[in-house]
Rosetta silent file (secondary structure, phi, psi, omega in degrees, C-alpha in Angstrom):
SEQUENCE: MFVGVSRVNSKILILTRACSYYISKILFSTVVALLLYSASASTMFSRSKSSTPITSAIRKVSKDKLYVSEPPPEWFGNSANPRNDPTWTNGNWLKSRFHFSFAEYGDGPQQFGVLRVQNDDLVQPKRMFGTHPHSNMEIITYVVEGDLTHKDSRGNEETLGPGSIQFMSAGTGIRHSEGNPNEKPLRFIQSWITPRRMNLTPNYGSARGEVCSRRDQWTRVAADWEDKTADDEKIAVRIHQDCNVWATETTKELDFELAQGRQAYLLCVDGAVDISSQDEAKSLERHDAAELYGPLKLHFTPKTDNAHMLMFEMASSPGRSGRPDAE
SCORE:     score description
SCORE:     0.000 S_00000001
   1 L     0.000  -38.584 -178.559  -16.127  -60.528  -21.503 S_00000001
   2 H   -68.732  -31.220  178.053  -14.956  -57.094  -20.550 S_00000001
   3 H   -66.354  -39.263  175.887  -15.164  -58.064  -16.934 S_00000001
   4 H   -64.305  -40.476  177.475  -13.016  -61.035  -17.565 S_00000001
   5 H   -68.366  -31.353  177.768  -10.473  -59.076  -19.449 S_00000001
   6 H   -71.009  -35.307  177.190  -10.336  -56.495  -16.683 S_00000001
   7 H   -70.234  -35.693  176.745   -9.666  -59.154  -14.113 S_00000001
   8 H   -61.065  -46.448 -178.614   -6.975  -60.710  -16.338 S_00000001
   9 H   -65.527  -33.080  179.573   -5.387  -57.302  -16.725 S_00000001
  10 H   -69.931  -46.536 -179.210   -5.540  -56.671  -12.905 S_00000001
  11 H   -59.747  -43.962  177.557   -3.849  -59.992  -12.334 S_00000001
  12 H   -59.079  -42.122  178.847   -1.107  -59.188  -14.886 S_00000001
  13 H   -63.414  -41.163  179.408   -0.434  -55.865  -13.183 S_00000001
  14 H   -63.694  -44.769  178.888   -0.127  -57.528   -9.788 S_00000001
  15 H   -59.166  -44.516 -178.888    2.181  -60.147  -11.244 S_00000001
  16 H   -62.171  -44.930 -177.622    4.236  -57.480  -13.008 S_00000001
  17 H   -69.705  -38.097 -179.578    4.666  -55.377   -9.874 S_00000001
  18 H   -64.155  -47.082  178.395    5.469  -58.505   -7.760 S_00000001
  19 H   -62.890  -39.038  176.780    8.109  -59.665  -10.344 S_00000001
  20 H   -60.569  -42.838 -178.714    9.672  -56.266  -10.378 S_00000001
  21 H   -70.507  -44.305  176.413   10.021  -56.128   -6.626 S_00000001
  22 H   -59.587  -43.750 -178.563   11.265  -59.743   -6.444 S_00000001
  23 H   -61.969  -47.069  179.927   13.787  -59.318   -9.275 S_00000001
  24 H   -59.208  -38.336 -176.405   15.161  -56.189   -7.552 S_00000001
  25 H   -78.412  -38.865 -178.890   15.484  -58.020   -4.217 S_00000001
  26 H   -67.075  -46.230 -171.647   16.802  -61.300   -5.803 S_00000001
  27 H   -85.426  -11.584 -169.373   19.361  -59.674   -8.095 S_00000001
  28 H   -57.743  -51.408 -174.017   20.257  -56.841   -5.752 S_00000001
  29 H   -65.420  -40.342  178.565   23.137  -58.485   -3.826 S_00000001
  30 H   -65.174  -42.360  179.790   24.757  -59.905   -6.881 S_00000001
  31 H   -61.707  -52.240 -179.548   24.571  -56.609   -8.872 S_00000001
  32 H   -58.323  -48.557 -177.613   25.860  -54.562   -5.959 S_00000001
  33 H   -59.838  -46.016  176.784   28.745  -56.898   -5.297 S_00000001
  34 H   -53.171  -43.628 -178.290   29.740  -56.796   -9.004 S_00000001
  35 H   -63.881  -42.130  177.695   29.630  -53.116   -9.059 S_00000001
  36 H   -60.678  -28.531 -174.514   31.645  -52.764   -5.887 S_00000001
  37 L  -100.253   12.860  178.755   34.327  -54.853   -7.263 S_00000001
  38 L  -109.138  151.798 -179.660   34.725  -53.000  -10.490 S_00000001
  39 H   -68.405  -35.967 -176.558   37.040  -49.963  -10.971 S_00000001
  40 H   -64.486  -29.077 -178.754   34.249  -48.061  -12.666 S_00000001
  41 H   -70.837  -34.602 -178.644   32.091  -48.452   -9.487 S_00000001
  42 H   -61.808  -43.903  178.742   34.663  -46.708   -7.387 S_00000001
  43 H   -65.904  -38.747  179.121   34.339  -43.670   -9.581 S_00000001
  44 H   -57.855  -50.193 -175.624   30.616  -43.952   -9.661 S_00000001
  45 H   -70.071  -37.803  179.814   30.166  -44.114   -5.925 S_00000001
  46 H   -63.210  -21.314  178.250   32.703  -41.311   -5.369 S_00000001
  47 H  -104.932   -2.303 -178.589   30.533  -39.034   -7.533 S_00000001
  48 L   -79.097  173.789  177.671   27.138  -40.276   -6.206 S_00000001
  49 L   -59.814  -20.829  179.557   24.980  -38.654   -3.647 S_00000001
  50 L   -77.118  -13.455  175.007   26.456  -40.854   -1.006 S_00000001
  51 L   -83.633   95.251 -169.755   29.787  -39.052   -1.517 S_00000001
  52 L  -129.090  136.155  177.445   29.360  -36.057    0.726 S_00000001
  53 L   -59.293  131.941 -177.987   32.223  -33.839    2.236 S_00000001
  54 L   -91.887  117.141 -176.342   32.362  -34.730    5.941 S_00000001
  55 L  -113.055   -9.601  177.095   32.341  -31.537    7.971 S_00000001
  56 L  -138.381  145.325 -177.685   31.221  -33.113   11.360 S_00000001
  57 L   -78.041  -18.775  176.437   32.402  -36.150   13.229 S_00000001
  58 E  -130.404  112.504 -175.145   28.846  -36.954   14.418 S_00000001
  59 E  -120.688  115.173 -179.058   26.072  -36.648   11.733 S_00000001
  60 E   -77.078  137.448  173.047   22.495  -37.441   12.720 S_00000001
  61 E  -116.709   98.868 -176.591   20.249  -39.320   10.209 S_00000001
  62 L   -64.577  144.573  179.899   16.754  -38.443   11.318 S_00000001
  63 H   -59.106  -29.760  178.191   14.075  -41.185   11.026 S_00000001
  64 H   -72.186   -3.387  173.961   12.039  -38.816    8.851 S_00000001
  65 H   -99.514    3.972  177.651   14.683  -38.976    6.183 S_00000001
  66 L   -82.629  151.198  178.562   14.339  -42.746    5.914 S_00000001
  67 E   -95.147  131.195 -177.401   12.248  -44.270    3.121 S_00000001
  68 E  -108.182  125.701 -176.108    9.226  -46.260    4.287 S_00000001
  69 E  -114.898  131.240  175.152    8.130  -49.150    2.192 S_00000001
  70 L  -137.119   78.417 -174.883    4.799  -50.960    2.629 S_00000001
  71 L   -69.713  151.147  178.391    4.483  -53.401   -0.301 S_00000001
  72 L   -64.479  142.584 -174.032    1.175  -55.003   -0.956 S_00000001
  73 H   -57.427  -30.283 -175.615    0.795  -58.516    0.636 S_00000001
  74 H   -68.943  -24.613  178.666    0.172  -60.319   -2.652 S_00000001
  75 H   -54.714  -34.855 -175.357    3.655  -59.325   -3.797 S_00000001
  76 H  -114.457   21.302  173.934    5.132  -61.912   -1.417 S_00000001
  77 L    79.224   15.242  179.482    2.477  -64.537   -1.642 S_00000001
  78 L   -92.642  159.101  178.686    0.585  -63.423    1.455 S_00000001
  79 L   -77.696  172.866 -176.843   -3.248  -63.168    1.800 S_00000001
  80 L   -63.435  151.295  177.665   -4.944  -59.782    2.102 S_00000001
  81 L   -65.931  140.781  177.987   -4.446  -57.692    5.234 S_00000001
  82 L   -78.350  154.036 -177.811   -7.203  -58.229    7.728 S_00000001
  83 L   -80.518  -35.340 -171.553   -9.449  -55.309    8.631 S_00000001
  84 L  -143.585   78.980  178.977   -9.810  -55.818   12.329 S_00000001
  85 L  -119.192  118.168 -172.440   -7.204  -58.105   13.820 S_00000001
  86 L   -73.023  -13.305  179.145   -6.269  -57.087   17.418 S_00000001
  87 L   -81.525  -16.889 -176.689   -2.869  -58.871   17.121 S_00000001
  88 L   -92.477  145.467  179.448   -1.678  -56.512   14.357 S_00000001
  89 L  -111.568    3.835 -179.460    0.006  -53.208   15.157 S_00000001
  90 L  -147.566  149.180 -177.012    0.145  -51.843   11.552 S_00000001
  91 L   -68.840  -33.541 -176.691   -2.458  -51.760    8.776 S_00000001
  92 L  -104.128  147.590 -178.724   -0.077  -53.374    6.293 S_00000001
  93 L   -55.590  -30.452 -176.104    1.689  -56.805    6.727 S_00000001
  94 E  -137.654  124.855  171.110    5.077  -55.184    6.329 S_00000001
  95 E  -116.743  109.961 -175.247    6.423  -51.754    7.249 S_00000001
  96 E  -117.914  125.532  176.698   10.147  -51.362    6.255 S_00000001
  97 E   -98.238  115.871 -176.444   12.376  -48.407    6.903 S_00000001
  98 E   -99.492  124.204 -179.352   15.226  -48.334    4.344 S_00000001
  99 L   -88.312  -22.899  174.527   18.395  -46.484    5.339 S_00000001
 100 L  -131.381  166.383 -176.842   19.921  -46.955    1.835 S_00000001
 101 L   -52.289  133.405 -178.840   18.642  -47.447   -1.678 S_00000001
 102 E  -167.562  140.269  178.646   16.917  -50.846   -1.918 S_00000001
 103 L    52.186 -121.175 -166.977   14.105  -52.438   -4.046 S_00000001
 104 L   -83.027   -7.165  176.770   11.768  -49.798   -5.336 S_00000001
 105 E   -91.296   97.314 -175.196   13.767  -47.060   -3.511 S_00000001
 106 L  -110.632   -3.364 -176.792   16.531  -46.234   -6.023 S_00000001
 107 L  -116.371   23.678  178.360   17.437  -42.657   -5.563 S_00000001
 108 L   -91.632 -173.984  172.650   18.619  -42.711   -1.901 S_00000001
 109 L   -62.548  146.152 -174.159   22.245  -42.977   -0.507 S_00000001
 110 L   -82.903  -34.825 -170.907   24.035  -45.968   -1.823 S_00000001
 111 L  -170.109  166.450  165.941   26.065  -47.073    1.149 S_00000001
 112 E  -129.460   94.411 -169.389   28.036  -46.262    4.295 S_00000001
 113 L    67.353 -126.060  178.471   31.463  -47.791    3.829 S_00000001
 114 L   -94.051    3.304  175.823   30.920  -51.502    3.459 S_00000001
 115 E   -85.854  108.777 -174.369   27.438  -51.268    4.908 S_00000001
 116 E   -94.596  -39.545 -177.858   25.190  -51.541    1.766 S_00000001
 117 E  -131.680  139.886  164.652   21.772  -52.191    3.203 S_00000001
 118 E  -142.807  114.032  178.856   19.990  -51.551    6.563 S_00000001
 119 E  -118.954  131.460  177.701   16.316  -52.242    6.697 S_00000001
 120 E  -104.593  103.589 -173.557   14.276  -51.938    9.934 S_00000001
 121 E  -101.570  129.653  172.508   11.363  -54.332    9.275 S_00000001
 122 E  -114.630  115.989  179.939    8.053  -54.693   11.210 S_00000001
 123 E  -112.228  125.426  176.348    6.293  -57.938   10.043 S_00000001
 124 L   -73.047  169.870 -168.647    2.748  -58.692   11.291 S_00000001
 125 L   -69.624  146.316  178.314    1.643  -62.059   12.609 S_00000001
 126 L    62.738   34.771  178.894    1.306  -65.017   10.155 S_00000001
 127 E  -134.016  147.326 -165.216    3.133  -63.277    7.340 S_00000001
 128 E  -140.603  156.421  162.806    6.321  -64.405    5.566 S_00000001
 129 E   -99.084  113.034 -177.497    8.881  -63.509    2.872 S_00000001
 130 E   -60.093  170.355 -178.224    8.739  -66.419    0.460 S_00000001
 131 E   -56.743  131.227  178.806   11.794  -68.374   -0.708 S_00000001
 132 E  -153.583  153.626 -173.057   14.302  -66.228   -2.590 S_00000001
 133 E   -93.809  155.470  168.362   18.009  -66.379   -3.475 S_00000001
 134 E  -141.517  149.087  175.755   21.015  -64.243   -2.425 S_00000001
 135 L  -147.688  152.615  174.394   24.618  -64.229   -3.461 S_00000001
 136 L    49.644   55.476  177.516   27.931  -62.473   -2.748 S_00000001
 137 L  -157.136  141.147  170.797   26.713  -60.530    0.364 S_00000001
 138 E   -94.706  117.934 -171.840   27.157  -60.892    4.149 S_00000001
 139 E  -115.811  123.954  178.608   23.709  -60.609    5.647 S_00000001
 140 E  -115.783  129.774 -176.006   23.169  -59.925    9.329 S_00000001
 141 E  -126.667  126.045 -174.027   19.692  -59.994   10.953 S_00000001
 142 E  -116.095  119.002 -176.464   19.222  -58.675   14.466 S_00000001
 143 E   -87.542  127.607 -176.414   15.851  -59.603   16.169 S_00000001
 144 E  -104.715  -49.110 -177.979   14.413  -56.829   18.190 S_00000001
 145 E  -139.617  144.243  178.813   10.891  -58.024   19.037 S_00000001
 146 L    81.354 -163.256 -172.413    8.992  -61.301   18.419 S_00000001
 147 L  -124.549  129.358  179.472   10.311  -64.474   16.829 S_00000001
 148 E  -103.911  124.906  176.514   12.085  -64.787   13.324 S_00000001
 149 E  -106.979  131.972 -175.596   11.778  -68.115   11.552 S_00000001
 150 E  -124.951  134.883  170.689   14.413  -68.976    8.977 S_00000001
 151 E  -143.136  132.814 -170.048   14.746  -71.887    6.480 S_00000001
 152 E  -130.786  173.763 -175.605   17.347  -72.260    3.771 S_00000001
 153 L   -75.605   -5.676  177.123   18.528  -74.436    0.852 S_00000001
 154 L   -99.383   10.450  175.327   21.437  -75.749    2.941 S_00000001
 155 L    90.373    9.612 -178.788   19.137  -77.448    5.486 S_00000001
 156 L   -87.499  135.040  177.506   19.279  -74.753    8.208 S_00000001
 157 E  -156.152  125.983  176.086   15.931  -74.104    9.905 S_00000001
 158 E  -165.448  166.607  176.758   15.339  -72.338   13.175 S_00000001
 159 E  -121.281  133.627 -177.572   13.429  -69.724   15.066 S_00000001
 160 E  -122.182  139.529  177.811   15.232  -66.911   16.957 S_00000001
 161 L   -92.887 -173.285 -179.283   13.877  -64.588   19.676 S_00000001
 162 L   -53.525  137.913  177.767   14.718  -61.044   20.803 S_00000001
 163 L    81.818   -6.990  179.098   18.374  -60.032   20.994 S_00000001
 164 L   -77.119  153.440  175.733   19.380  -63.017   18.746 S_00000001
 165 E  -130.767  137.990 -173.973   21.575  -62.448   15.692 S_00000001
 166 E  -123.973  142.825  176.153   21.740  -64.398   12.538 S_00000001
 167 E  -132.905  151.413  170.380   24.192  -64.317    9.596 S_00000001
 168 E  -137.319  122.999  165.863   24.399  -65.668    6.090 S_00000001
 169 E   -86.920  103.938 -171.411   27.479  -65.590    3.969 S_00000001
 170 L   -77.673  -32.980  171.387   25.609  -65.852    0.707 S_00000001
 171 L    49.757 -129.043 -174.961   28.712  -66.401   -1.406 S_00000001
 172 L   -63.595  -20.951 -178.241   28.112  -68.509   -4.515 S_00000001
 173 L   147.484  133.991  176.804   24.412  -68.666   -3.756 S_00000001
 174 E  -150.554  138.366  179.914   21.877  -69.532   -1.135 S_00000001
 175 E  -110.973  137.097 -178.022   18.016  -69.682   -1.112 S_00000001
 176 E  -152.254  156.453  163.917   16.022  -68.931    2.031 S_00000001
 177 E  -115.861  156.330 -177.465   12.681  -67.863    3.533 S_00000001
 178 E  -151.850  157.928  175.085   12.054  -65.799    6.553 S_00000001
 179 E   161.048 -156.469 -169.536    9.200  -64.394    8.440 S_00000001
 180 E  -136.066   90.683  178.829    6.767  -64.388   11.231 S_00000001
 181 L   -84.103    2.140 -170.818    4.504  -67.476   11.453 S_00000001
 182 L   -94.179 -172.444 -169.483    3.609  -66.577   15.041 S_00000001
 183 L  -102.840    5.075  175.849    0.772  -64.610   16.818 S_00000001
 184 L  -124.661  155.577  178.623    2.737  -61.447   17.677 S_00000001
 185 L   -61.940  150.711 -179.250    4.410  -58.811   15.528 S_00000001
 186 E  -120.051  131.287  175.066    8.058  -59.322   14.637 S_00000001
 187 E  -122.750  125.869  178.923   10.653  -56.510   14.369 S_00000001
 188 E  -143.219  154.574  175.702   14.173  -57.132   13.038 S_00000001
 189 E  -103.582  114.578  178.269   17.100  -55.106   11.651 S_00000001
 190 E  -111.367  124.474 -176.389   18.521  -56.676    8.485 S_00000001
 191 E  -127.702  132.900 -177.855   21.899  -55.387    7.214 S_00000001
 192 E  -108.031  128.920 -176.519   23.890  -56.316    4.105 S_00000001
 193 E  -120.628  128.443  178.791   27.758  -55.975    4.214 S_00000001
 194 L   -70.390  129.288 -177.929   29.848  -56.253    1.034 S_00000001
 195 L   -77.721  161.636  178.608   32.403  -59.160    1.491 S_00000001
 196 L   -78.578  -14.801  175.004   36.157  -58.637    0.865 S_00000001
 197 L  -138.755  148.822  179.150   36.012  -61.475   -1.721 S_00000001
 198 L   -89.670  162.820  165.668   33.414  -62.769   -4.099 S_00000001
 199 L    59.568   42.850  172.309   32.073  -66.333   -4.719 S_00000001
 200 L   -77.775  161.072  176.707   32.789  -67.631   -1.160 S_00000001
 201 L   -66.540  123.865 -179.254   31.323  -70.936    0.153 S_00000001
 202 L   -56.548  144.520 -179.689   27.840  -70.183    1.554 S_00000001
 203 E  -151.382  151.852 -176.544   27.552  -70.337    5.251 S_00000001
 204 E  -137.035  147.040  175.425   24.921  -69.809    7.939 S_00000001
 205 E  -165.046  168.876  177.208   25.022  -69.278   11.666 S_00000001
 206 E  -157.135  166.531  177.429   23.319  -67.640   14.657 S_00000001
 207 E  -144.200  128.959  179.292   23.718  -66.755   18.329 S_00000001
 208 L   -81.977  136.147 -169.341   20.789  -66.512   20.693 S_00000001
 209 L   -89.603  144.467  170.833   20.685  -63.224   22.596 S_00000001
 210 L  -127.988  128.103 -175.629   20.559  -62.746   26.328 S_00000001
 211 H   -57.017  -34.789 -175.037   19.814  -59.237   27.572 S_00000001
 212 H   -61.787  -29.516 -174.464   22.268  -59.750   30.469 S_00000001
 213 H   -75.030  -20.226  175.999   25.206  -60.054   28.047 S_00000001
 214 H  -114.505    3.027 -179.142   24.624  -56.480   26.612 S_00000001
 215 E   -60.981  118.790  174.394   23.026  -54.883   29.673 S_00000001
 216 L    56.688   32.074  173.144   24.743  -51.518   30.482 S_00000001
 217 L  -161.676  157.951  174.747   27.786  -52.279   28.255 S_00000001
 218 L   -81.857  121.811  176.542   28.835  -52.403   24.628 S_00000001
 219 E  -115.919  130.007  176.270   28.966  -56.087   23.555 S_00000001
 220 E   -82.462  114.847 -165.890   30.478  -57.236   20.352 S_00000001
 221 E  -102.571  -15.612 -177.383   27.933  -59.482   18.667 S_00000001
 222 E  -153.540  141.402 -178.576   29.591  -59.996   15.204 S_00000001
 223 E  -147.725  171.629  178.306   33.239  -59.741   13.960 S_00000001
 224 E   -71.905  140.953  176.687   35.545  -60.442   10.983 S_00000001
 225 L   -60.176  -25.506 -177.784   36.652  -64.015   10.415 S_00000001
 226 L   -92.844    7.326  175.737   40.246  -62.697   10.239 S_00000001
 227 L   -93.481  110.723 -176.905   40.136  -60.962   13.562 S_00000001
 228 L   -69.683  -28.320 -179.410   41.916  -63.253   15.974 S_00000001
 229 H   -65.865  -17.944  179.139   40.783  -61.313   18.993 S_00000001
 230 H   -77.872  -26.578  171.332   37.266  -62.494   18.153 S_00000001
 231 H   -59.330  -45.069 -179.359   38.470  -66.091   18.590 S_00000001
 232 H   -65.465  -36.851  178.965   39.407  -65.226   22.145 S_00000001
 233 H   -75.590  -13.847  178.484   36.026  -63.593   22.785 S_00000001
 234 L    63.425   42.417  177.702   34.291  -66.667   21.355 S_00000001
 235 L   -75.745  116.468 -170.400   32.123  -64.537   19.078 S_00000001
 236 L   -75.868  -30.699 -179.852   29.768  -66.857   17.229 S_00000001
 237 E   -89.637  114.552 -177.087   28.776  -64.549   14.316 S_00000001
 238 E  -125.293  143.617 -179.231   31.588  -64.090   11.886 S_00000001
 239 E  -135.191  165.748 -175.024   31.613  -62.394    8.484 S_00000001
 240 L   -94.687   60.370  171.429   34.082  -61.975    5.643 S_00000001
 241 L  -167.441  155.145 -179.178   34.796  -58.337    6.145 S_00000001
 242 L   -74.052   79.766  179.095   36.489  -55.845    8.479 S_00000001
 243 E  -150.063  126.150  174.032   33.270  -54.917   10.364 S_00000001
 244 E  -108.125  148.408 -178.401   32.238  -55.300   13.911 S_00000001
 245 E  -123.391  122.681 -179.101   28.698  -55.143   15.168 S_00000001
 246 E  -116.206  141.856  179.549   28.127  -53.874   18.714 S_00000001
 247 E  -131.675  152.805  170.934   24.878  -53.937   20.757 S_00000001
 248 E  -158.221  144.990  165.582   23.690  -52.532   24.070 S_00000001
 249 E  -125.562  111.510 -165.873   20.634  -51.990   26.075 S_00000001
 250 E  -130.466  148.319  170.841   21.635  -49.560   28.779 S_00000001
 251 L  -109.403   -6.403 -177.197   20.283  -47.531   31.626 S_00000001
 252 L  -114.922  163.208  176.575   23.718  -46.131   32.382 S_00000001
 253 L   -71.576  137.979 -173.824   26.088  -43.786   30.710 S_00000001
 254 E  -131.181  160.369  176.150   28.587  -45.544   28.453 S_00000001
 255 E  -126.099  151.184  175.845   31.722  -44.638   26.536 S_00000001
 256 E  -151.016  133.127 -177.025   33.168  -45.930   23.261 S_00000001
 257 E  -105.478  116.926  179.290   36.390  -45.043   21.496 S_00000001
 258 E   -97.566  114.207 -170.893   36.253  -44.940   17.690 S_00000001
 259 L   -73.556  166.558  174.943   39.895  -45.124   16.524 S_00000001
 260 L   -57.315  136.638  178.867   41.685  -43.127   13.773 S_00000001
 261 L    81.442    6.758  178.002   40.793  -44.630   10.460 S_00000001
 262 E  -118.678  156.243  170.165   37.463  -46.139   11.604 S_00000001
 263 E  -143.323  165.214 -179.687   33.827  -45.069   11.082 S_00000001
 264 E  -146.268  157.699  177.124   30.564  -46.432   12.420 S_00000001
 265 E  -122.264  114.841 -172.584   26.847  -46.384   11.619 S_00000001
 266 E  -106.813  129.703  175.609   24.749  -46.221   14.855 S_00000001
 267 E  -115.370  128.951  172.648   21.003  -47.093   15.043 S_00000001
 268 E   -90.373  108.344 -170.493   18.904  -46.182   18.002 S_00000001
 269 E   -78.269  -41.392  174.436   16.750  -49.252   18.011 S_00000001
 270 E  -151.967  158.384  177.217   14.567  -48.160   20.969 S_00000001
 271 L    83.991 -156.736  177.307   14.493  -45.422   23.617 S_00000001
 272 E  -144.922  156.149 -177.214   16.458  -42.219   23.329 S_00000001
 273 E  -155.364  144.835  171.527   20.046  -41.265   23.843 S_00000001
 274 E  -101.519  132.590 -179.662   22.407  -38.259   23.788 S_00000001
 275 E  -111.314  131.392  175.471   25.745  -38.720   21.950 S_00000001
 276 E  -146.486  152.901  176.826   28.685  -36.374   22.632 S_00000001
 277 E  -163.034  126.421 -175.282   32.374  -36.048   21.904 S_00000001
 278 L    52.722 -116.684 -175.574   34.656  -33.083   22.368 S_00000001
 279 L  -100.120   11.806 -174.576   32.615  -30.149   21.136 S_00000001
 280 E  -120.200  147.189 -179.556   29.827  -32.049   19.306 S_00000001
 281 E  -150.763  140.763  174.191   26.581  -33.473   20.603 S_00000001
 282 E  -142.120  156.338  177.091   23.429  -35.021   18.974 S_00000001
 283 E  -112.875  132.258  178.993   20.243  -36.509   20.389 S_00000001
 284 E  -122.631  145.550  172.023   18.675  -39.722   18.893 S_00000001
 285 E  -118.085  176.532  177.652   15.302  -41.304   19.309 S_00000001
 286 L   -46.815  131.184 -176.118   13.827  -44.625   18.229 S_00000001
 287 L    70.953   -4.361  168.427   14.638  -45.235   14.510 S_00000001
 288 L   -67.899  156.714  177.579   17.147  -42.381   14.331 S_00000001
 289 E  -133.789  174.950  175.997   20.694  -43.178   13.118 S_00000001
 290 E  -153.836  139.522  166.908   24.083  -41.485   13.231 S_00000001
 291 E   -91.766  131.130  179.063   27.240  -41.565   11.093 S_00000001
 292 E  -122.153  136.571 -174.546   30.399  -41.501   13.249 S_00000001
 293 E  -129.319  119.258 -179.131   33.844  -40.702   12.050 S_00000001
 294 L   -77.807  162.982    4.932   36.979  -41.440   14.099 S_00000001
 295 L   -83.992  134.249 -176.774   38.989  -40.586   15.943 S_00000001
 296 E  -141.788  140.471  167.870   36.326  -40.004   18.546 S_00000001
 297 E  -108.436  102.565 -170.914   35.886  -40.584   22.258 S_00000001
 298 E   -91.644  140.937  172.180   32.163  -41.018   22.369 S_00000001
 299 E  -122.875  126.705 -175.003   29.889  -40.636   25.408 S_00000001
 300 E  -112.053  127.791 -178.876   26.341  -42.012   25.464 S_00000001
 301 E  -119.992  104.793  178.860   23.769  -40.664   27.959 S_00000001
 302 E   -62.851  146.409 -178.163   20.345  -42.573   27.914 S_00000001
 303 L  -114.774   -3.753  170.849   17.385  -40.234   27.984 S_00000001
 304 L  -133.701  177.819 -167.841   14.907  -43.034   28.798 S_00000001
 305 L   -66.213  -26.590 -179.669   14.795  -45.991   31.099 S_00000001
 306 L  -145.188  119.014  177.533   16.353  -48.200   28.382 S_00000001
 307 E  -107.912  113.062 -178.377   18.410  -47.077   25.387 S_00000001
 308 E   -99.898  118.675 -175.918   18.808  -49.963   22.857 S_00000001
 309 E  -131.627  145.766  176.255   21.472  -49.300   20.270 S_00000001
 310 E  -125.860  126.878 -171.648   23.140  -51.266   17.388 S_00000001
 311 E  -128.518  121.362  175.976   26.430  -50.109   15.960 S_00000001
 312 E   -94.006  106.874 -175.073   28.340  -51.175   12.737 S_00000001
 313 E  -108.232  131.205 -168.600   32.007  -50.208   13.154 S_00000001
 314 E  -151.366  173.589  175.612   34.350  -50.524   10.175 S_00000001
 315 E   -65.543  150.164  179.332   37.428  -49.202    8.327 S_00000001
 316 L   -68.466  146.583 -178.923   37.030  -45.714    6.934 S_00000001
 317 L  -131.844   82.814 -178.327   35.943  -45.608    3.267 S_00000001
 318 L   -63.420  135.796  178.068   36.581  -42.136    1.717 S_00000001
 319 L    90.141   -9.476  176.420   34.286  -41.536   -1.183 S_00000001
 320 L  -129.204   33.317 -178.681   31.741  -44.217   -0.127 S_00000001
 321 L  -144.702  153.573  174.649   30.384  -42.682    2.985 S_00000001
 322 L   104.907  116.359  168.796   28.106  -39.739    4.013 S_00000001
 323 L   -87.714  140.369  178.063   24.484  -38.970    3.420 S_00000001
 324 L   -64.898  -24.829 -178.742   23.784  -35.589    1.873 S_00000001
 325 L  -104.610   14.168  175.988   20.835  -35.130    4.295 S_00000001
 326 L   -74.139  144.461 -175.041   22.649  -36.183    7.537 S_00000001
 327 L  -103.996    0.000    0.000   22.650  -33.253   10.052 S_00000001
């Protein structure tokens, strides 16, 4: 009898933890959006840890400052992790690096301007995130390695390879599943951006990436719906916010001008790169990030054969930017 009770208690504990994680993930986008659109939220964020006096125009966010999450497989309906599977590159099914507070990580920086979430996820073969809802958030997913499979409540279903970018305007609500049903590990960068308006009509779209399109140059891969220049450039991924997403895989030195009244969050996806501007310089390696504050004339010098970078460029947001632990 006591063995049976112990097993029941164990199952209850697992379900409780899973529910806690799912509830935080499911309600996260709605709660954040509501907070961001309230007057009290402005005061809260301006006083939070993410509100830091900016003393440098280039501030490095070292990878060792990121929160690493490795939730148990049963929380997401996956089977136990195998002990000796040669196709796996990590012991746990999921290894996620959180740049901002998310799920069980609640005491980190809240945001960088309109960029509310950036998770760098490594998903092992044959593992998935089960169906879950989102609302009132612009969600952009950039595939780094492997193939990402997506299926949602609006009938969209596809698999995207490396360099591809996917977006969901969650709006009034959308349900989806995503993951890696394939034989190789999957790595993707998922970022959530707060929309300029709530309760928009849900929308989904994607663009398949070609290395040649971003080789040795900055390529804009996502843009604001209200930006008419994006129409001319035929940018397929469009979101409801003043935020551009730029990508490059470069072996050459590159420049980028960040205008007055603009800021950017840069992720070194792979490789290593030196960033310089006027009297400032920083070095980034794989998984490192940087906060950038305009006006800046930035110069990028690859330190490896291929420097792969992803940059979110947006309007400046005083009081809602800056990590206290950025260097």
